[in-house]
PyMOL Python script that loads the backbone (N, CA, C, O; Angstrom):
from pymol import cmd

cmd.read_pdbstr("""\
ATOM      1  N   UNK A   1       3.385  11.594  13.009  1.00  0.00           N
ATOM      2  CA  UNK A   1       2.606  12.208  11.955  1.00  0.00           C
ATOM      3  C   UNK A   1       2.293  11.169  10.878  1.00  0.00           C
ATOM      4  O   UNK A   1       3.145  10.350  10.531  1.00  0.00           O
ATOM      5  N   UNK A   2       1.115  11.207  10.372  1.00  0.00           N
ATOM      6  CA  UNK A   2       0.694  10.283   9.326  1.00  0.00           C
ATOM      7  C   UNK A   2       1.268  10.703   7.978  1.00  0.00           C
ATOM      8  O   UNK A   2       1.763  11.818   7.816  1.00  0.00           O
ATOM      9  N   UNK A   3       1.192   9.799   7.027  1.00  0.00           N
ATOM     10  CA  UNK A   3       1.635  10.104   5.674  1.00  0.00           C
ATOM     11  C   UNK A   3       0.739  11.141   5.017  1.00  0.00           C
ATOM     12  O   UNK A   3      -0.343  11.451   5.515  1.00  0.00           O
ATOM     13  N   UNK A   4       1.202  11.669   3.900  1.00  0.00           N
ATOM     14  CA  UNK A   4       0.464  12.701   3.166  1.00  0.00           C
ATOM     15  C   UNK A   4       0.239  12.214   1.737  1.00  0.00           C
ATOM     16  O   UNK A   4       1.176  11.769   1.073  1.00  0.00           O
ATOM     17  N   UNK A   5      -1.001  12.300   1.267  1.00  0.00           N
ATOM     18  CA  UNK A   5      -1.315  12.045  -0.129  1.00  0.00           C
ATOM     19  C   UNK A   5      -1.250  13.376  -0.862  1.00  0.00           C
ATOM     20  O   UNK A   5      -1.858  14.356  -0.432  1.00  0.00           O
ATOM     21  N   UNK A   6      -0.519  13.413  -1.962  1.00  0.00           N
ATOM     22  CA  UNK A   6      -0.408  14.617  -2.774  1.00  0.00           C
ATOM     23  C   UNK A   6      -0.872  14.296  -4.187  1.00  0.00           C
ATOM     24  O   UNK A   6      -0.446  13.299  -4.769  1.00  0.00           O
ATOM     25  N   UNK A   7      -1.747  15.139  -4.745  1.00  0.00           N
ATOM     26  CA  UNK A   7      -2.161  14.988  -6.137  1.00  0.00           C
ATOM     27  C   UNK A   7      -1.329  15.964  -6.958  1.00  0.00           C
ATOM     28  O   UNK A   7      -1.203  17.136  -6.606  1.00  0.00           O
ATOM     29  N   UNK A   8      -0.764  15.470  -8.055  1.00  0.00           N
ATOM     30  CA  UNK A   8       0.060  16.302  -8.927  1.00  0.00           C
ATOM     31  C   UNK A   8      -0.373  16.098 -10.374  1.00  0.00           C
ATOM     32  O   UNK A   8      -1.047  15.123 -10.707  1.00  0.00           O
ATOM     33  N   UNK A   9       0.024  17.031 -11.218  1.00  0.00           N
ATOM     34  CA  UNK A   9      -0.322  16.954 -12.633  1.00  0.00           C
ATOM     35  C   UNK A   9       0.883  16.478 -13.429  1.00  0.00           C
ATOM     36  O   UNK A   9       2.011  16.914 -13.199  1.00  0.00           O
ATOM     37  N   UNK A  10       0.627  15.583 -14.360  1.00  0.00           N
ATOM     38  CA  UNK A  10       1.663  15.071 -15.259  1.00  0.00           C
ATOM     39  C   UNK A  10       1.196  15.329 -16.683  1.00  0.00           C
ATOM     40  O   UNK A  10       0.328  14.618 -17.190  1.00  0.00           O
ATOM     41  N   UNK A  11       1.750  16.316 -17.316  1.00  0.00           N
ATOM     42  CA  UNK A  11       1.297  16.663 -18.659  1.00  0.00           C
ATOM     43  C   UNK A  11       0.036  17.507 -18.604  1.00  0.00           C
ATOM     44  O   UNK A  11      -0.348  18.004 -17.545  1.00  0.00           O
ATOM     45  N   UNK A  12      -0.605  17.663 -19.754  1.00  0.00           N
ATOM     46  CA  UNK A  12      -1.765  18.544 -19.853  1.00  0.00           C
ATOM     47  C   UNK A  12      -3.018  18.001 -19.182  1.00  0.00           C
ATOM     48  O   UNK A  12      -3.740  18.747 -18.521  1.00  0.00           O
ATOM     49  N   UNK A  13      -3.281  16.715 -19.345  1.00  0.00           N
ATOM     50  CA  UNK A  13      -4.562  16.173 -18.879  1.00  0.00           C
ATOM     51  C   UNK A  13      -4.409  14.903 -18.056  1.00  0.00           C
ATOM     52  O   UNK A  13      -5.316  14.071 -18.037  1.00  0.00           O
ATOM     53  N   UNK A  14      -3.300  14.741 -17.388  1.00  0.00           N
ATOM     54  CA  UNK A  14      -3.080  13.541 -16.584  1.00  0.00           C
ATOM     55  C   UNK A  14      -2.719  13.942 -15.159  1.00  0.00           C
ATOM     56  O   UNK A  14      -2.002  14.916 -14.931  1.00  0.00           O
ATOM     57  N   UNK A  15      -3.232  13.168 -14.208  1.00  0.00           N
ATOM     58  CA  UNK A  15      -2.992  13.428 -12.790  1.00  0.00           C
ATOM     59  C   UNK A  15      -2.553  12.134 -12.121  1.00  0.00           C
ATOM     60  O   UNK A  15      -2.883  11.041 -12.580  1.00  0.00           O
ATOM     61  N   UNK A  16      -1.816  12.269 -11.051  1.00  0.00           N
ATOM     62  CA  UNK A  16      -1.400  11.113 -10.268  1.00  0.00           C
ATOM     63  C   UNK A  16      -1.313  11.546  -8.813  1.00  0.00           C
ATOM     64  O   UNK A  16      -1.330  12.737  -8.503  1.00  0.00           O
ATOM     65  N   UNK A  17      -1.220  10.563  -7.927  1.00  0.00           N
ATOM     66  CA  UNK A  17      -0.990  10.913  -6.527  1.00  0.00           C
ATOM     67  C   UNK A  17       0.218  10.152  -6.024  1.00  0.00           C
ATOM     68  O   UNK A  17       0.583   9.101  -6.552  1.00  0.00           O
ATOM     69  N   UNK A  18       0.818  10.698  -5.009  1.00  0.00           N
ATOM     70  CA  UNK A  18       1.911  10.005  -4.331  1.00  0.00           C
ATOM     71  C   UNK A  18       1.642  10.051  -2.842  1.00  0.00           C
ATOM     72  O   UNK A  18       1.063  11.006  -2.324  1.00  0.00           O
ATOM     73  N   UNK A  19       2.067   9.013  -2.171  1.00  0.00           N
ATOM     74  CA  UNK A  19       1.967   8.920  -0.720  1.00  0.00           C
ATOM     75  C   UNK A  19       3.361   9.151  -0.171  1.00  0.00           C
ATOM     76  O   UNK A  19       4.303   8.434  -0.507  1.00  0.00           O
ATOM     77  N   UNK A  20       3.482  10.169   0.686  1.00  0.00           N
ATOM     78  CA  UNK A  20       4.766  10.539   1.260  1.00  0.00           C
ATOM     79  C   UNK A  20       4.732  10.286   2.759  1.00  0.00           C
ATOM     80  O   UNK A  20       3.778  10.677   3.433  1.00  0.00           O
ATOM     81  N   UNK A  21       5.767   9.634   3.288  1.00  0.00           N
ATOM     82  CA  UNK A  21       5.878   9.371   4.725  1.00  0.00           C
ATOM     83  C   UNK A  21       6.216  10.658   5.462  1.00  0.00           C
ATOM     84  O   UNK A  21       6.584  11.660   4.849  1.00  0.00           O
ATOM     85  N   UNK A  22       6.086  10.619   6.777  1.00  0.00           N
ATOM     86  CA  UNK A  22       6.352  11.797   7.605  1.00  0.00           C
ATOM     87  C   UNK A  22       7.767  12.332   7.414  1.00  0.00           C
ATOM     88  O   UNK A  22       7.998  13.533   7.554  1.00  0.00           O
ATOM     89  N   UNK A  23       8.716  11.451   7.095  1.00  0.00           N
ATOM     90  CA  UNK A  23      10.101  11.894   6.898  1.00  0.00           C
ATOM     91  C   UNK A  23      10.382  12.376   5.476  1.00  0.00           C
ATOM     92  O   UNK A  23      11.520  12.711   5.146  1.00  0.00           O
ATOM     93  N   UNK A  24       9.342  12.410   4.629  1.00  0.00           N
ATOM     94  CA  UNK A  24       9.496  12.896   3.261  1.00  0.00           C
ATOM     95  C   UNK A  24       9.766  11.822   2.230  1.00  0.00           C
ATOM     96  O   UNK A  24       9.839  12.114   1.036  1.00  0.00           O
ATOM     97  N   UNK A  25       9.916  10.585   2.669  1.00  0.00           N
ATOM     98  CA  UNK A  25      10.156   9.479   1.748  1.00  0.00           C
ATOM     99  C   UNK A  25       8.899   9.201   0.934  1.00  0.00           C
ATOM    100  O   UNK A  25       7.813   9.076   1.501  1.00  0.00           O
ATOM    101  N   UNK A  26       9.028   9.103  -0.384  1.00  0.00           N
ATOM    102  CA  UNK A  26       7.890   8.741  -1.230  1.00  0.00           C
ATOM    103  C   UNK A  26       7.680   7.239  -1.088  1.00  0.00           C
ATOM    104  O   UNK A  26       8.556   6.439  -1.416  1.00  0.00           O
ATOM    105  N   UNK A  27       6.500   6.873  -0.594  1.00  0.00           N
ATOM    106  CA  UNK A  27       6.176   5.477  -0.314  1.00  0.00           C
ATOM    107  C   UNK A  27       5.517   4.809  -1.513  1.00  0.00           C
ATOM    108  O   UNK A  27       5.775   3.639  -1.796  1.00  0.00           O
ATOM    109  N   UNK A  28       4.664   5.552  -2.220  1.00  0.00           N
ATOM    110  CA  UNK A  28       3.946   4.988  -3.359  1.00  0.00           C
ATOM    111  C   UNK A  28       3.596   6.088  -4.348  1.00  0.00           C
ATOM    112  O   UNK A  28       3.385   7.241  -3.973  1.00  0.00           O
ATOM    113  N   UNK A  29       3.540   5.706  -5.623  1.00  0.00           N
ATOM    114  CA  UNK A  29       3.124   6.612  -6.688  1.00  0.00           C
ATOM    115  C   UNK A  29       2.066   5.881  -7.500  1.00  0.00           C
ATOM    116  O   UNK A  29       2.254   4.722  -7.870  1.00  0.00           O
ATOM    117  N   UNK A  30       0.964   6.550  -7.778  1.00  0.00           N
ATOM    118  CA  UNK A  30      -0.149   5.933  -8.495  1.00  0.00           C
ATOM    119  C   UNK A  30       0.099   5.911  -9.998  1.00  0.00           C
ATOM    120  O   UNK A  30       1.019   6.558 -10.498  1.00  0.00           O
ATOM    121  N   UNK A  31      -0.736   5.158 -10.710  1.00  0.00           N
ATOM    122  CA  UNK A  31      -0.745   5.296 -12.167  1.00  0.00           C
ATOM    123  C   UNK A  31      -1.389   6.637 -12.526  1.00  0.00           C
ATOM    124  O   UNK A  31      -1.848   7.355 -11.637  1.00  0.00           O
ATOM    125  N   UNK A  32      -1.429   6.977 -13.799  1.00  0.00           N
ATOM    126  CA  UNK A  32      -2.034   8.237 -14.234  1.00  0.00           C
ATOM    127  C   UNK A  32      -3.554   8.125 -14.277  1.00  0.00           C
ATOM    128  O   UNK A  32      -4.110   7.079 -14.611  1.00  0.00           O
ATOM    129  N   UNK A  33      -4.209   9.226 -13.931  1.00  0.00           N
ATOM    130  CA  UNK A  33      -5.664   9.345 -13.977  1.00  0.00           C
ATOM    131  C   UNK A  33      -6.030  10.474 -14.928  1.00  0.00           C
ATOM    132  O   UNK A  33      -5.234  11.386 -15.150  1.00  0.00           O
ATOM    133  N   UNK A  34      -7.231  10.415 -15.491  1.00  0.00           N
ATOM    134  CA  UNK A  34      -7.660  11.426 -16.460  1.00  0.00           C
ATOM    135  C   UNK A  34      -8.195  12.697 -15.819  1.00  0.00           C
ATOM    136  O   UNK A  34      -8.377  13.704 -16.504  1.00  0.00           O
ATOM    137  N   UNK A  35      -8.450  12.666 -14.509  1.00  0.00           N
ATOM    138  CA  UNK A  35      -8.977  13.855 -13.834  1.00  0.00           C
ATOM    139  C   UNK A  35      -8.544  13.873 -12.372  1.00  0.00           C
ATOM    140  O   UNK A  35      -8.138  12.854 -11.813  1.00  0.00           O
ATOM    141  N   UNK A  36      -8.640  15.046 -11.771  1.00  0.00           N
ATOM    142  CA  UNK A  36      -8.345  15.165 -10.343  1.00  0.00           C
ATOM    143  C   UNK A  36      -9.335  14.326  -9.544  1.00  0.00           C
ATOM    144  O   UNK A  36      -8.968  13.693  -8.554  1.00  0.00           O
ATOM    145  N   UNK A  37     -10.589  14.326  -9.981  1.00  0.00           N
ATOM    146  CA  UNK A  37     -11.618  13.550  -9.283  1.00  0.00           C
ATOM    147  C   UNK A  37     -11.268  12.056  -9.283  1.00  0.00           C
ATOM    148  O   UNK A  37     -11.452  11.375  -8.275  1.00  0.00           O
ATOM    149  N   UNK A  38     -10.771  11.556 -10.403  1.00  0.00           N
ATOM    150  CA  UNK A  38     -10.371  10.146 -10.477  1.00  0.00           C
ATOM    151  C   UNK A  38      -9.174   9.861  -9.577  1.00  0.00           C
ATOM    152  O   UNK A  38      -9.114   8.813  -8.935  1.00  0.00           O
ATOM    153  N   UNK A  39      -8.224  10.787  -9.529  1.00  0.00           N
ATOM    154  CA  UNK A  39      -7.064  10.615  -8.645  1.00  0.00           C
ATOM    155  C   UNK A  39      -7.512  10.590  -7.185  1.00  0.00           C
ATOM    156  O   UNK A  39      -7.017   9.785  -6.397  1.00  0.00           O
ATOM    157  N   UNK A  40      -8.450  11.472  -6.824  1.00  0.00           N
ATOM    158  CA  UNK A  40      -8.973  11.495  -5.455  1.00  0.00           C
ATOM    159  C   UNK A  40      -9.695  10.185  -5.129  1.00  0.00           C
ATOM    160  O   UNK A  40      -9.593   9.679  -4.011  1.00  0.00           O
ATOM    161  N   UNK A  41     -10.419   9.642  -6.102  1.00  0.00           N
ATOM    162  CA  UNK A  41     -11.084   8.350  -5.900  1.00  0.00           C
ATOM    163  C   UNK A  41     -10.051   7.239  -5.702  1.00  0.00           C
ATOM    164  O   UNK A  41     -10.283   6.310  -4.929  1.00  0.00           O
ATOM    165  N   UNK A  42      -8.922   7.329  -6.391  1.00  0.00           N
ATOM    166  CA  UNK A  42      -7.839   6.368  -6.200  1.00  0.00           C
ATOM    167  C   UNK A  42      -7.279   6.428  -4.789  1.00  0.00           C
ATOM    168  O   UNK A  42      -6.981   5.397  -4.187  1.00  0.00           O
ATOM    169  N   UNK A  43      -7.135   7.643  -4.264  1.00  0.00           N
ATOM    170  CA  UNK A  43      -6.669   7.809  -2.884  1.00  0.00           C
ATOM    171  C   UNK A  43      -7.654   7.168  -1.918  1.00  0.00           C
ATOM    172  O   UNK A  43      -7.254   6.474  -0.984  1.00  0.00           O
ATOM    173  N   UNK A  44      -8.936   7.401  -2.143  1.00  0.00           N
ATOM    174  CA  UNK A  44      -9.967   6.805  -1.290  1.00  0.00           C
ATOM    175  C   UNK A  44      -9.865   5.282  -1.315  1.00  0.00           C
ATOM    176  O   UNK A  44      -9.958   4.633  -0.273  1.00  0.00           O
ATOM    177  N   UNK A  45      -9.675   4.718  -2.496  1.00  0.00           N
ATOM    178  CA  UNK A  45      -9.565   3.259  -2.614  1.00  0.00           C
ATOM    179  C   UNK A  45      -8.349   2.731  -1.855  1.00  0.00           C
ATOM    180  O   UNK A  45      -8.433   1.697  -1.192  1.00  0.00           O
ATOM    181  N   UNK A  46      -7.226   3.433  -1.947  1.00  0.00           N
ATOM    182  CA  UNK A  46      -6.027   3.004  -1.219  1.00  0.00           C
ATOM    183  C   UNK A  46      -6.275   3.070   0.278  1.00  0.00           C
ATOM    184  O   UNK A  46      -5.929   2.140   1.006  1.00  0.00           O
ATOM    185  N   UNK A  47      -6.874   4.162   0.745  1.00  0.00           N
ATOM    186  CA  UNK A  47      -7.129   4.318   2.181  1.00  0.00           C
ATOM    187  C   UNK A  47      -8.056   3.229   2.699  1.00  0.00           C
ATOM    188  O   UNK A  47      -7.863   2.733   3.809  1.00  0.00           O
ATOM    189  N   UNK A  48      -9.055   2.850   1.916  1.00  0.00           N
ATOM    190  CA  UNK A  48     -10.016   1.840   2.353  1.00  0.00           C
ATOM    191  C   UNK A  48      -9.435   0.427   2.319  1.00  0.00           C
ATOM    192  O   UNK A  48      -9.804  -0.408   3.145  1.00  0.00           O
ATOM    193  N   UNK A  49      -8.540   0.150   1.385  1.00  0.00           N
ATOM    194  CA  UNK A  49      -8.053  -1.214   1.199  1.00  0.00           C
ATOM    195  C   UNK A  49      -6.707  -1.513   1.837  1.00  0.00           C
ATOM    196  O   UNK A  49      -6.435  -2.667   2.168  1.00  0.00           O
ATOM    197  N   UNK A  50      -5.872  -0.528   2.017  1.00  0.00           N
ATOM    198  CA  UNK A  50      -4.507  -0.788   2.490  1.00  0.00           C
ATOM    199  C   UNK A  50      -4.464  -1.341   3.911  1.00  0.00           C
ATOM    200  O   UNK A  50      -3.668  -2.235   4.196  1.00  0.00           O
ATOM    201  N   UNK A  51      -5.283  -0.839   4.784  1.00  0.00           N
ATOM    202  CA  UNK A  51      -5.234  -1.262   6.190  1.00  0.00           C
ATOM    203  C   UNK A  51      -5.626  -2.722   6.378  1.00  0.00           C
ATOM    204  O   UNK A  51      -5.171  -3.367   7.323  1.00  0.00           O
ATOM    205  N   UNK A  52      -6.453  -3.244   5.500  1.00  0.00           N
ATOM    206  CA  UNK A  52      -6.922  -4.618   5.657  1.00  0.00           C
ATOM    207  C   UNK A  52      -6.366  -5.562   4.600  1.00  0.00           C
ATOM    208  O   UNK A  52      -6.705  -6.745   4.587  1.00  0.00           O
ATOM    209  N   UNK A  53      -5.525  -5.056   3.723  1.00  0.00           N
ATOM    210  CA  UNK A  53      -4.992  -5.876   2.642  1.00  0.00           C
ATOM    211  C   UNK A  53      -3.970  -6.892   3.124  1.00  0.00           C
ATOM    212  O   UNK A  53      -3.245  -6.650   4.090  1.00  0.00           O
ATOM    213  N   UNK A  54      -3.919  -8.015   2.452  1.00  0.00           N
ATOM    214  CA  UNK A  54      -2.918  -9.035   2.744  1.00  0.00           C
ATOM    215  C   UNK A  54      -1.575  -8.613   2.170  1.00  0.00           C
ATOM    216  O   UNK A  54      -1.515  -7.903   1.166  1.00  0.00           O
ATOM    217  N   UNK A  55      -0.510  -9.048   2.803  1.00  0.00           N
ATOM    218  CA  UNK A  55       0.831  -8.889   2.262  1.00  0.00           C
ATOM    219  C   UNK A  55       1.138 -10.178   1.521  1.00  0.00           C
ATOM    220  O   UNK A  55       1.103 -11.252   2.120  1.00  0.00           O
ATOM    221  N   UNK A  56       1.437 -10.096   0.239  1.00  0.00           N
ATOM    222  CA  UNK A  56       1.707 -11.280  -0.565  1.00  0.00           C
ATOM    223  C   UNK A  56       3.154 -11.235  -1.034  1.00  0.00           C
ATOM    224  O   UNK A  56       3.571 -10.283  -1.694  1.00  0.00           O
ATOM    225  N   UNK A  57       3.911 -12.259  -0.694  1.00  0.00           N
ATOM    226  CA  UNK A  57       5.308 -12.377  -1.103  1.00  0.00           C
ATOM    227  C   UNK A  57       5.347 -13.122  -2.429  1.00  0.00           C
ATOM    228  O   UNK A  57       5.160 -14.339  -2.467  1.00  0.00           O
ATOM    229  N   UNK A  58       5.585 -12.406  -3.501  1.00  0.00           N
ATOM    230  CA  UNK A  58       5.648 -13.026  -4.822  1.00  0.00           C
ATOM    231  C   UNK A  58       7.094 -13.224  -5.292  1.00  0.00           C
ATOM    232  O   UNK A  58       7.344 -13.503  -6.464  1.00  0.00           O
ATOM    233  N   UNK A  59       8.021 -13.078  -4.374  1.00  0.00           N
ATOM    234  CA  UNK A  59       9.424 -13.308  -4.722  1.00  0.00           C
ATOM    235  C   UNK A  59       9.674 -14.802  -4.854  1.00  0.00           C
ATOM    236  O   UNK A  59       8.871 -15.623  -4.409  1.00  0.00           O
ATOM    237  N   UNK A  60      10.783 -15.136  -5.461  1.00  0.00           N
ATOM    238  CA  UNK A  60      11.117 -16.550  -5.637  1.00  0.00           C
ATOM    239  C   UNK A  60      11.436 -17.240  -4.322  1.00  0.00           C
ATOM    240  O   UNK A  60      11.279 -18.456  -4.213  1.00  0.00           O
ATOM    241  N   UNK A  61      11.880 -16.489  -3.318  1.00  0.00           N
ATOM    242  CA  UNK A  61      12.302 -17.102  -2.059  1.00  0.00           C
ATOM    243  C   UNK A  61      11.199 -17.203  -1.019  1.00  0.00           C
ATOM    244  O   UNK A  61      11.333 -17.966  -0.062  1.00  0.00           O
ATOM    245  N   UNK A  62      10.109 -16.453  -1.178  1.00  0.00           N
ATOM    246  CA  UNK A  62       9.047 -16.391  -0.162  1.00  0.00           C
ATOM    247  C   UNK A  62       9.665 -16.166   1.214  1.00  0.00           C
ATOM    248  O   UNK A  62       9.419 -16.930   2.148  1.00  0.00           O
ATOM    249  N   UNK A  63      10.461 -15.123   1.328  1.00  0.00           N
ATOM    250  CA  UNK A  63      11.259 -14.904   2.535  1.00  0.00           C
ATOM    251  C   UNK A  63      10.585 -14.064   3.610  1.00  0.00           C
ATOM    252  O   UNK A  63      11.202 -13.791   4.639  1.00  0.00           O
ATOM    253  N   UNK A  64       9.340 -13.644   3.406  1.00  0.00           N
ATOM    254  CA  UNK A  64       8.666 -12.863   4.443  1.00  0.00           C
ATOM    255  C   UNK A  64       8.470 -13.736   5.674  1.00  0.00           C
ATOM    256  O   UNK A  64       7.966 -14.854   5.576  1.00  0.00           O
ATOM    257  N   UNK A  65       8.864 -13.230   6.810  1.00  0.00           N
ATOM    258  CA  UNK A  65       8.699 -13.928   8.082  1.00  0.00           C
ATOM    259  C   UNK A  65       7.662 -13.188   8.910  1.00  0.00           C
ATOM    260  O   UNK A  65       7.647 -11.957   8.943  1.00  0.00           O
ATOM    261  N   UNK A  66       6.796 -13.939   9.578  1.00  0.00           N
ATOM    262  CA  UNK A  66       5.730 -13.340  10.375  1.00  0.00           C
ATOM    263  C   UNK A  66       6.270 -12.365  11.405  1.00  0.00           C
ATOM    264  O   UNK A  66       5.640 -11.341  11.668  1.00  0.00           O
ATOM    265  N   UNK A  67       7.401 -12.653  11.982  1.00  0.00           N
ATOM    266  CA  UNK A  67       7.942 -11.804  13.038  1.00  0.00           C
ATOM    267  C   UNK A  67       8.579 -10.530  12.510  1.00  0.00           C
ATOM    268  O   UNK A  67       8.874  -9.629  13.295  1.00  0.00           O
ATOM    269  N   UNK A  68       8.801 -10.425  11.199  1.00  0.00           N
ATOM    270  CA  UNK A  68       9.530  -9.277  10.673  1.00  0.00           C
ATOM    271  C   UNK A  68       8.638  -8.164  10.152  1.00  0.00           C
ATOM    272  O   UNK A  68       9.139  -7.077   9.863  1.00  0.00           O
ATOM    273  N   UNK A  69       7.350  -8.387  10.021  1.00  0.00           N
ATOM    274  CA  UNK A  69       6.459  -7.361   9.488  1.00  0.00           C
ATOM    275  C   UNK A  69       5.413  -7.020  10.534  1.00  0.00           C
ATOM    276  O   UNK A  69       4.638  -7.882  10.949  1.00  0.00           O
ATOM    277  N   UNK A  70       5.389  -5.784  10.954  1.00  0.00           N
ATOM    278  CA  UNK A  70       4.432  -5.340  11.955  1.00  0.00           C
ATOM    279  C   UNK A  70       3.890  -3.959  11.588  1.00  0.00           C
ATOM    280  O   UNK A  70       4.227  -2.974  12.245  1.00  0.00           O
ATOM    281  N   UNK A  71       3.041  -3.869  10.533  1.00  0.00           N
ATOM    282  CA  UNK A  71       2.514  -2.564  10.153  1.00  0.00           C
ATOM    283  C   UNK A  71       1.625  -1.998  11.245  1.00  0.00           C
ATOM    284  O   UNK A  71       0.788  -2.713  11.797  1.00  0.00           O
ATOM    285  N   UNK A  72       1.794  -0.751  11.556  1.00  0.00           N
ATOM    286  CA  UNK A  72       0.971  -0.114  12.573  1.00  0.00           C
ATOM    287  C   UNK A  72       1.147  -0.719  13.947  1.00  0.00           C
ATOM    288  O   UNK A  72       0.299  -0.515  14.817  1.00  0.00           O
ATOM    289  N   UNK A  73       2.223  -1.458  14.172  1.00  0.00           N
ATOM    290  CA  UNK A  73       2.464  -2.050  15.473  1.00  0.00           C
ATOM    291  C   UNK A  73       1.723  -3.346  15.720  1.00  0.00           C
ATOM    292  O   UNK A  73       1.865  -3.938  16.790  1.00  0.00           O
ATOM    293  N   UNK A  74       0.937  -3.802  14.763  1.00  0.00           N
ATOM    294  CA  UNK A  74       0.190  -5.049  14.939  1.00  0.00           C
ATOM    295  C   UNK A  74       1.031  -6.240  14.509  1.00  0.00           C
ATOM    296  O   UNK A  74       1.818  -6.156  13.566  1.00  0.00           O
ATOM    297  N   UNK A  75       0.854  -7.336  15.208  1.00  0.00           N
ATOM    298  CA  UNK A  75       1.570  -8.561  14.850  1.00  0.00           C
ATOM    299  C   UNK A  75       0.987  -9.141  13.575  1.00  0.00           C
ATOM    300  O   UNK A  75      -0.198  -8.974  13.287  1.00  0.00           O
ATOM    301  N   UNK A  76       1.814  -9.809  12.830  1.00  0.00           N
ATOM    302  CA  UNK A  76       1.385 -10.483  11.612  1.00  0.00           C
ATOM    303  C   UNK A  76       1.311 -11.977  11.904  1.00  0.00           C
ATOM    304  O   UNK A  76       2.227 -12.546  12.498  1.00  0.00           O
ATOM    305  N   UNK A  77       0.225 -12.605  11.487  1.00  0.00           N
ATOM    306  CA  UNK A  77       0.066 -14.044  11.702  1.00  0.00           C
ATOM    307  C   UNK A  77      -0.054 -14.745  10.359  1.00  0.00           C
ATOM    308  O   UNK A  77      -0.868 -14.343   9.528  1.00  0.00           O
ATOM    309  N   UNK A  78       0.741 -15.785  10.130  1.00  0.00           N
ATOM    310  CA  UNK A  78       0.601 -16.526   8.880  1.00  0.00           C
ATOM    311  C   UNK A  78      -0.723 -17.282   8.849  1.00  0.00           C
ATOM    312  O   UNK A  78      -1.182 -17.774   9.880  1.00  0.00           O
ATOM    313  N   UNK A  79      -1.327 -17.374   7.693  1.00  0.00           N
ATOM    314  CA  UNK A  79      -2.559 -18.143   7.535  1.00  0.00           C
ATOM    315  C   UNK A  79      -2.223 -19.470   6.868  1.00  0.00           C
ATOM    316  O   UNK A  79      -1.127 -19.644   6.336  1.00  0.00           O
ATOM    317  N   UNK A  80      -3.161 -20.398   6.897  1.00  0.00           N
ATOM    318  CA  UNK A  80      -2.957 -21.679   6.221  1.00  0.00           C
ATOM    319  C   UNK A  80      -2.687 -21.449   4.740  1.00  0.00           C
ATOM    320  O   UNK A  80      -1.812 -22.089   4.155  1.00  0.00           O
ATOM    321  N   UNK A  81      -3.442 -20.533   4.137  1.00  0.00           N
ATOM    322  CA  UNK A  81      -3.243 -20.245   2.716  1.00  0.00           C
ATOM    323  C   UNK A  81      -1.862 -19.668   2.449  1.00  0.00           C
ATOM    324  O   UNK A  81      -1.314 -19.852   1.362  1.00  0.00           O
ATOM    325  N   UNK A  82      -1.293 -18.972   3.430  1.00  0.00           N
ATOM    326  CA  UNK A  82       0.012 -18.346   3.212  1.00  0.00           C
ATOM    327  C   UNK A  82       1.105 -19.372   2.971  1.00  0.00           C
ATOM    328  O   UNK A  82       2.104 -19.079   2.314  1.00  0.00           O
ATOM    329  N   UNK A  83       0.924 -20.546   3.488  1.00  0.00           N
ATOM    330  CA  UNK A  83       1.934 -21.582   3.267  1.00  0.00           C
ATOM    331  C   UNK A  83       2.009 -21.960   1.793  1.00  0.00           C
ATOM    332  O   UNK A  83       3.049 -22.402   1.304  1.00  0.00           O
ATOM    333  N   UNK A  84       0.880 -21.778   1.086  1.00  0.00           N
ATOM    334  CA  UNK A  84       0.849 -22.097  -0.337  1.00  0.00           C
ATOM    335  C   UNK A  84       1.130 -20.876  -1.204  1.00  0.00           C
ATOM    336  O   UNK A  84       1.747 -20.999  -2.262  1.00  0.00           O
ATOM    337  N   UNK A  85       0.680 -19.686  -0.762  1.00  0.00           N
ATOM    338  CA  UNK A  85       0.758 -18.506  -1.619  1.00  0.00           C
ATOM    339  C   UNK A  85       1.807 -17.499  -1.205  1.00  0.00           C
ATOM    340  O   UNK A  85       2.131 -16.600  -1.981  1.00  0.00           O
ATOM    341  N   UNK A  86       2.348 -17.622  -0.004  1.00  0.00           N
ATOM    342  CA  UNK A  86       3.321 -16.652   0.465  1.00  0.00           C
ATOM    343  C   UNK A  86       2.694 -15.411   1.057  1.00  0.00           C
ATOM    344  O   UNK A  86       3.405 -14.434   1.296  1.00  0.00           O
ATOM    345  N   UNK A  87       1.380 -15.401   1.307  1.00  0.00           N
ATOM    346  CA  UNK A  87       0.727 -14.225   1.873  1.00  0.00           C
ATOM    347  C   UNK A  87       0.593 -14.377   3.381  1.00  0.00           C
ATOM    348  O   UNK A  87       0.605 -15.487   3.912  1.00  0.00           O
ATOM    349  N   UNK A  88       0.464 -13.245   4.059  1.00  0.00           N
ATOM    350  CA  UNK A  88       0.245 -13.239   5.501  1.00  0.00           C
ATOM    351  C   UNK A  88      -0.895 -12.290   5.810  1.00  0.00           C
ATOM    352  O   UNK A  88      -1.120 -11.330   5.073  1.00  0.00           O
ATOM    353  N   UNK A  89      -1.611 -12.544   6.886  1.00  0.00           N
ATOM    354  CA  UNK A  89      -2.737 -11.702   7.276  1.00  0.00           C
ATOM    355  C   UNK A  89      -2.402 -10.958   8.554  1.00  0.00           C
ATOM    356  O   UNK A  89      -1.675 -11.471   9.404  1.00  0.00           O
ATOM    357  N   UNK A  90      -2.928  -9.753   8.691  1.00  0.00           N
ATOM    358  CA  UNK A  90      -2.710  -8.967   9.899  1.00  0.00           C
ATOM    359  C   UNK A  90      -3.675  -9.436  10.969  1.00  0.00           C
ATOM    360  O   UNK A  90      -4.882  -9.491  10.736  1.00  0.00           O
ATOM    361  N   UNK A  91      -3.151  -9.776  12.149  1.00  0.00           N
ATOM    362  CA  UNK A  91      -4.027 -10.158  13.256  1.00  0.00           C
ATOM    363  C   UNK A  91      -4.445  -8.912  14.002  1.00  0.00           C
ATOM    364  O   UNK A  91      -3.675  -7.955  14.087  1.00  0.00           O
ATOM    365  N   UNK A  92      -5.631  -8.906  14.536  1.00  0.00           N
ATOM    366  CA  UNK A  92      -6.140  -7.723  15.241  1.00  0.00           C
ATOM    367  C   UNK A  92      -6.172  -7.973  16.717  1.00  0.00           C
ATOM    368  O   UNK A  92      -6.571  -7.096  17.483  1.00  0.00           O
TER     369      UNK A  92
END
""", "prot")
cmd.dss("prot")
cmd.show_as("cartoon", "prot")
cmd.util.cbc("prot")
cmd.orient("prot")
């Protein structure tokens, strides 16, 4: 089962969304939005960008290993730029 995006209200005029995994684990929580429509647009942006986004290791150790991250079952391949920035790209 895929994750679920839920829009919730925080206070009188603020909305946010959270992404929940199939097992109920909260994976991500958005910043606050001024309307439900804005929160829905945020969900759309996450859906469009997350699948193709780079993973960037900004930790001091740069410990991400290509063999240890396989989102969606796809292998991760380090790029030339990743050696300098700590990012990795998803190979298709």
